[in-house]
C-alpha positions in Angstrom: 10.5 59.7 11.7 12.4 56.5 10.7 15.0 56.6 8.0 14.8 54.1 5.1 18.6 53.9 5.1 19.8 50.7 6.9 21.6 51.1 10.1 25.4 50.4 10.0 27.3 48.2 12.4 29.8 50.0 14.6 32.4 47.3 13.7 32.1 47.6 9.9 30.4 49.4 7.1 28.0 46.5 6.6 24.3 47.2 7.3 22.5 45.6 10.2 19.4 43.4 9.6 16.6 44.3 11.9 15.0 41.4 13.9 11.6 42.2 12.5 12.7 41.6 9.0 14.2 38.2 9.9 11.0 37.3 11.9 8.7 38.2 8.9 10.9 36.2 6.5 10.8 33.1 8.7 7.0 33.5 9.1 6.6 33.5 5.3 8.7 30.4 5.0 6.9 28.6 7.9 3.4 29.5 6.8 3.9 29.2 3.0 2.1 32.5 2.4 2.6 36.2 2.5 -0.9 36.8 3.8 -0.7 34.1 6.5 2.7 35.4 7.6 1.1 38.9 7.8 -1.5 37.5 10.3 1.3 35.9 12.3 3.4 39.1 12.6 0.4 41.3 13.0 1.0 43.4 9.8 -0.8 43.9 6.5 0.2 41.9 3.5 1.4 45.1 1.8 3.6 45.9 4.8 5.1 42.4 4.6 5.9 42.8 1.0 7.6 46.1 1.7 9.6 44.5 4.5 10.8 41.8 2.1 11.7 44.4 -0.5 13.8 46.2 2.1 15.5 43.0 3.1 16.4 42.2 -0.5 17.8 45.7 -0.8 19.9 45.3 2.3 21.3 41.9 1.1 21.5 43.0 -2.5 20.0 39.6 -3.4 16.7 38.4 -4.7 15.2 36.0 -2.0 12.0 35.1 -3.9 11.2 34.1 -7.4 7.7 35.5 -8.4 5.7 33.1 -10.6 2.2 34.6 -11.0 0.5 34.5 -7.7 3.0 32.2 -6.1 6.6 32.6 -5.1 9.4 30.3 -4.2 12.8 30.8 -2.5 15.8 31.4 -4.6 19.1 29.7 -3.7 20.0 32.9 -1.8 16.6 32.8 0.0 17.2 29.2 1.1 20.7 30.2 2.4 19.3 33.2 4.2 16.6 31.1 5.9 19.2 29.3 8.0 20.8 32.6 9.0 17.3 34.1 9.8 16.4 31.2 12.1 19.8 31.6 13.9 19.1 35.3 14.3 15.7 34.6 15.8 17.2 31.9 18.1 19.9 34.2 19.3 17.4 37.0 20.0 15.1 34.6 21.9 18.1 33.2 23.9 19.3 36.7 24.7 16.0 38.0 25.9 15.2 34.8 27.8 18.6 34.8 29.5 17.5 37.9 31.5 13.7 37.5 31.7 13.9 33.8 32.9 17.0 34.2 35.1 16.6 32.3 38.3 13.6 30.2 37.2 14.0 26.6 38.4 11.9 23.5 38.4 11.5 20.1 36.8 9.6 19.1 33.7 8.9 15.5 32.4 9.0 15.3 28.6 8.2 12.3 26.5 9.0 11.5 22.8 8.8 8.4 20.6 12.1 6.6 19.9 11.3 6.9 16.2 11.6 10.7 16.1 13.3 11.3 19.4 16.8 11.0 18.1 16.1 13.6 15.4 14.2 16.3 17.3 15.0 15.9 21.0 18.6 17.0 20.9 17.7 20.3 19.3 14.7 20.8 21.7 16.9 20.2 24.7 19.7 22.5 23.4 17.2 25.3 22.8 15.5 25.0 26.1 18.8 24.8 28.1 19.9 28.0 26.5 16.9 29.9 27.9 16.2 27.9 31.1 19.5 26.5 32.3 18.3 25.9 35.9 15.4 23.7 34.9 15.8 19.9 35.1 14.3 18.0 32.1 13.5 14.3 32.6 13.2 12.7 29.1 11.2 9.5 28.5 11.5 7.7 25.2 8.6 5.4 24.8 6.1 4.3 22.1 3.4 6.9 21.3 0.7 4.6 22.9 2.7 4.5 26.2 3.3 8.3 26.1 -0.4 8.9 25.6 -1.2 6.8 28.6 1.5 8.4 30.8 0.3 11.9 29.9 -3.3 10.9 30.7 -2.1 9.6 34.1 -0.3 12.9 34.8 3.1 11.3 34.8 4.3 13.4 31.8 4.0 17.2 31.6 4.1 17.1 27.8 4.7 14.5 25.1 5.3 14.3 21.4 3.1 11.7 19.7 3.8 10.2 16.2 0.4 8.4 15.9 -2.9 9.9 14.9 -5.3 8.5 17.5 -6.0 11.4 19.9 -9.6 10.8 20.9 -10.9 13.8 22.9 -7.4 14.9 23.9 -6.3 18.5 23.1 -3.2 18.3 20.9 -1.3 20.7 18.7 0.0 19.4 15.3 3.7 20.4 15.2 5.0 18.5 12.1 3.7 16.7 9.0 5.8 14.6 6.7 5.5 12.3 3.8 5.7 8.6 4.5 7.6 6.8 1.8 8.7 3.3 0.9 12.4 2.7 1.6 14.7 -0.1 0.3 18.4 -0.7 0.0 19.9 0.9 -3.1 20.4 -1.8 -5.8 18.9 -4.3 -3.3 16.8 -7.3 -4.1 14.1 -7.3 -1.4 11.7 -5.3 -3.6 11.7 -8.2 -6.2 10.7 -10.9 -3.8 7.2 -12.4 -3.5 5.4 -12.0 -1.4 6.9 -8.6 -0.6 8.9 -8.7 2.7 8.1 -5.9 5.0 9.9 -4.4 8.1 7.2 -2.7 10.1 6.8 -0.9 13.4 4.9 -2.5 16.2 1.1 -2.8 16.2 -0.6 0.5 17.0 1.8 2.7 15.0 0.4 5.0 12.3 3.2 4.1 9.9 2.3 0.4 10.0 -1.4 1.0 9.5 -0.9 3.5 6.6 1.4 1.0 4.8 -0.8 -2.1 5.2 -3.9 -0.2 4.2 -2.2 1.1 1.0 -0.9 -2.4 0.1 -4.3 -4.0 0.7 -6.1 -1.4 -1.4 -3.6 -2.0 -4.2 -3.9 -5.8 -3.9 -0.1 -6.2 -3.4 0.8 -9.5 -1.7 3.1 -9.1 1.3 4.4 -10.8 4.4 5.5 -9.1 7.6 9.1 -10.3 7.8 10.3 -8.1 10.7 8.6 -6.1 13.4 10.2 -3.6 15.7 9.2 -1.1 18.3 11.9 1.3 17.0 12.5 2.7 13.5 16.2 1.7 13.8 15.1 -2.0 13.9 13.2 -1.4 10.6 16.2 0.4 9.1 18.5 -2.4 10.1 16.4 -5.0 8.2 16.3 -2.8 5.1 20.1 -2.2 5.3 20.5 -6.0 5.4 18.3 -6.2 2.2 15.9 -8.4 4.0 12.8 -6.2 3.6 11.5 -2.8 2.6 9.9 -0.4 5.1 7.5 2.5 5.3 9.5 5.4 6.8 9.3 9.2 7.1 11.0 10.8 4.1 13.6 12.4 6.4 14.8 9.0 7.5 15.7 7.8 4.0 19.3 8.6 3.5 22.1 6.7 1.6 22.5 3.8 1.2 18.7 3.7 1.4 16.6 4.9 -1.4 12.9 5.8 -1.9 10.8 3.3 -3.8 7.4 4.0 -5.5 5.2 3.5 -8.5 8.2 2.3 -10.7 8.6 -0.7 -8.3 4.8 -1.4 -8.3 4.2 0.2 -4.8 1.2 2.4 -3.9 1.8 5.9 -2.6 1.6 6.5 1.1 0.0 9.5 2.8 1.5 12.0 5.2 1.6 11.3 8.9 1.4 13.9 11.7 3.4 14.6 14.8 1.4 16.1 17.7 2.2 17.8 21.0 0.1 16.8 24.0 0.2 18.6 27.3 -1.0 17.5 30.7 -3.9 19.4 32.0 -2.8 22.3 34.3 0.9 21.9 33.4 3.4 24.5 34.8 4.7 27.6 33.3 8.0 25.9 32.8 6.4 23.1 30.9 4.6 25.6 28.7 7.9 27.2 28.0 9.3 23.9 26.9 6.2 23.3 24.7 7.0 26.6 22.8 10.5 25.2 22.1 9.1 21.9 20.9 6.9 23.8 18.4 9.8 26.0 17.2 12.2 23.1 16.9 9.7 21.1 14.7 9.0 24.2 12.6 12.8 24.2 11.8 12.5 20.6 10.5 9.8 21.5 8.0 10.8 21.4 4.3 10.5 24.8 2.7 7.0 25.0 1.3 5.8 26.5 -2.0 5.0 30.1 -1.0 1.9 31.9 -2.2 0.7 35.5 -2.2 -2.9 34.4 -1.6 
């Protein structure tokens, strides 16, 4: 029979946090719901609630603020989320270190330049910690090129930042708001027609932005076009144009622009993972790291009991 008293560390009088508690907490934050988290960790919603009560008792902190049928993370909950993810990563690394020891091979992985510099370093670091003997060949290309390479069997898996998948089997690994970005205190927003710095043709960001401007009858001109988001950002930093960018790309000295500047709202865009048919077990393992890494990029959602 299990005791309800937390186990103590041999090195101090502090209690130990069981991995199951951290796993359930992360599942709640990732899914945005106690009930959906319960499905993910194969427990009942009431059991999940009891786990979170036990976790709060161990930490002697409230991790959630209850507001009717919804909850949100407290500042302590937000702080613990980072620790919980690290606990899960260390657990995965520890187990994989022994279960995957000696596994070798090569996997070819593709990602768009636009998001590659944000996500790829973390993906490679996670994968190297569990599969140190596997060679990873990384291709940074446009989403259109990556799609074609994957279709041709030249990539084992690829991350795509555009939404045209056809009949391909893909997994959505990330969604994010697309926003208008301009230089803080810049003058590009006041020019007519509105100067834009856009991605190359075929990119979802470009299509979303132009459709929104056309629907709002906003006059514009395409001042700069680049195959990489860094080219767009450079034009904005020079105050030569504004650009549609993922919200995570907009950091000082850039600022978000919107209705106050007469701009229409932009919808979310998706990031998808595509795998080559019949890819190897090593590639499947990398795919799991891709999904986990993008989950870590997600903003903390509003949580719900329903």
